[in-house]
Every structure is written in structure tokens, then in C-alpha cells.
C-alpha positions in Angstrom: 25.4 -0.3 37.9 27.3 1.5 35.1 26.3 -1.0 32.8 22.6 -0.8 33.5 22.9 2.4 32.9 24.9 2.2 29.5 21.7 -0.2 28.8 19.2 2.1 29.8 20.4 4.7 27.7 21.0 2.9 25.1 17.1 1.2 25.1 15.9 4.9 25.7 17.7 5.9 22.0 17.1 3.1 20.0 13.4 3.5 21.2 13.7 7.3 20.8 15.3 7.5 17.3 12.5 4.8 15.9 9.7 6.8 16.9 10.2 9.5 14.7 10.4 8.2 11.5 8.0 10.0 8.8 9.4 8.5 5.8 9.2 4.6 4.3 11.2 3.6 2.0 9.5 1.4 -0.5 11.8 1.0 -3.6 15.0 3.1 -5.1 12.3 5.2 -6.7 9.3 5.3 -4.2 9.3 6.8 -0.5 5.9 7.8 1.7 5.8 10.5 4.2 3.2 9.4 7.3 2.3 10.9 10.2 4.1 9.5 13.2 2.2 6.3 14.5 1.0 5.0 17.7 2.7 1.5 16.6 4.6 0.1 14.0 4.3 -3.9 13.6 5.8 -6.5 11.2 4.5 -9.5 10.7 4.7 -12.1 7.8 4.5 -10.2 4.5 2.4 -7.0 6.7 4.5 -3.8 8.0 1.2 -1.9 10.1 1.0 1.5 11.2 -1.5 1.9 13.8 -3.0 4.8 14.7 -5.6 6.2 17.4 -8.4 6.2 14.9 -7.1 4.5 11.7 -4.3 2.1 10.5 -1.8 1.9 7.6 -0.7 -1.5 6.2 1.9 -2.2 3.5 2.6 -5.3 1.6 4.4 -6.3 -1.8 2.2 -7.6 -4.6 3.1 -11.4 -4.5 2.1 -12.5 -8.5 2.0 -16.4 -6.9 -0.2 -15.6 -4.1 -2.7 -12.6 -4.5 -5.0 -15.0 -6.0 -4.9 -18.7 -5.1 -5.1 -20.3 -7.8 -3.3 -18.2 -10.6 0.5 -17.1 -11.2 -0.2 -13.9 -11.9 3.9 -13.4 -12.8 4.1 -10.8 -15.4 0.9 -9.7 -15.6 0.7 -8.2 -12.3 0.8 -4.3 -13.7 -1.5 -5.2 -16.2 -3.9 -7.1 -13.8 -4.1 -4.3 -11.1 -4.8 -1.4 -13.9 -7.3 -3.6 -15.4 -9.6 -3.5 -11.8 -9.3 0.4 -12.1 -9.6 0.6 -16.1 -12.1 -1.3 -18.1 -10.1 -0.3 -21.4 -6.6 -2.2 -19.9 -9.0 -4.8 -18.8 -10.2 -5.2 -22.4 -6.3 -6.2 -23.0 -6.5 -9.4 -21.1 -7.6 -12.9 -21.8 -11.5 -13.8 -21.5 -10.5 -15.7 -18.0 -8.7 -12.5 -16.7 -10.9 -10.4 -17.1 -13.8 -12.2 -15.3 -11.1 -12.0 -12.7 -10.5 -8.6 -12.7 -14.2 -7.6 -13.0 -14.6 -9.7 -9.8 -12.4 -7.5 -7.4 -13.5 -4.2 -9.1 -16.9 -5.4 -7.1 -15.2 -6.6 -4.4 -13.0 -3.4 -3.8 -16.2 -1.1 -4.5 -14.8 0.4 -7.4 -16.7 3.0 -9.2 -15.4 5.5 -11.6 -16.8 8.3 -8.9 -14.1 6.7 -6.3 -10.9 6.1 -8.3 -7.7 8.1 -7.5 -5.4 7.5 -10.4 -1.9 9.4 -9.8 1.6 9.6 -12.2 4.6 10.5 -9.8 7.3 10.2 -12.4 7.8 6.6 -13.4 5.4 5.3 -11.2 1.6 4.7 -11.2 -1.0 4.5 -8.8 -4.0 3.8 -8.1 -6.6 3.7 -5.1 -10.4 3.6 -4.1 -11.8 4.1 -0.6 -15.3 2.8 0.1 -18.3 3.2 2.5 -17.1 1.0 5.0 -13.8 2.8 5.3 -11.5 1.1 3.7 -8.9 2.3 1.2 -6.7 0.5 -1.3 -3.7 1.6 -2.8 -1.5 -0.2 -6.0 1.8 1.6 -6.3 3.2 0.3 -9.9 7.0 0.7 -9.8 9.0 -1.1 -12.1 10.1 -3.9 -10.4 6.9 -4.3 -8.1 3.6 -3.6 -7.2 2.9 -2.4 -3.6 -0.3 -2.6 -1.8 -1.6 -0.4 1.0 -4.3 -0.5 2.6 -6.0 2.4 5.0 -8.4 1.8 7.4 -10.3 4.8 8.5 -11.4 8.0 7.2 -11.3 9.4 3.7 -9.1 12.0 5.0 -6.6 9.4 5.8 -6.7 7.3 3.0 -6.4 11.0 0.9 -3.2 11.9 3.1 -1.4 8.7 2.1 -2.4 8.6 -1.4 -0.9 11.9 -2.0 2.4 11.5 0.1 3.4 9.2 -2.0 6.5 10.0 -3.5 9.2 9.6 -6.3 12.8 9.1 -4.3 
């Protein structure tokens, strides 16, 4: 009976302590403050936060697999910027400009729905569309992080404005 009680207390402690996490540390420089979700799930390269009426998903941008036929290694920062910024796109080779333009269209990027923020050394680009899909790219020195917010614009705004420097 004592072993069952100790096991129950340990399980309760583990479940209880994991339910109140409210900071996701992405790197030594970046963290995201987020509301307590109903569920946190990790599968493959994705971390999913499930809420009653919206979701948040994180993945680290993989330059070898982001676009099937092309390895974007050492171009990932420039490529992401070029999706949101036409002046940045002009700096890319023609073939990569075409791909960036396709992503701009696919993400429904328009000047009026772009969010571009800087927090210390990190740069953040985001867009939220009429279908309630939000895409956020966080450019850190060593990596690019992708966040997907599925839900109302206010949830997208909540997340993008709670990306903080550590």
C-alpha cells in the first residue's frame, strides 16, 4: 500500500508540475510566454499546444527539408526575410526569388497583414490570414523557428507579442 501511495503522489506531482509551465525556451536568447494549454504534445519535429478554440505549434526550420528539392542551408534567414520583404527578395538569385514569391502567395502575405518585430538580437516575421492561420518565423543567430497559430487573430497577436528575449 505504501508503494502505491508513493507512486500516486509522484504521478500527481509530475502531472501537476507540468500543467503550469508558461514559458517555452527556444534558445539561449529566446522564450515565448504562453497561456496554460489543455494539452501539450510532442511528435516528430513538432511541439503542439492545444487550447479550447486554437492551437500553437513549434518547429525548428530545417533548411534541408523546408522545400523538398532545395537545400536552403546558409540561406534560411535571407529566404524567410524575402517572403515578407520584396527588397530582401531582390538580393536572392532569380530561381530562389520565384520560390519566395510562391511562399508569399501561399501564406497570403500582404503589406497590411505583415507583422515585423525586433527583440534584441532576434527578428520576428509573421502573418495571419482570413482562414485563421498564422505563421511566425523567429530568426535567431543560430536557427530559424517556425510557429503556427490556428485560430483567431487575437491568439496570433498574443503569441507574436509574447516572444521575448531571455
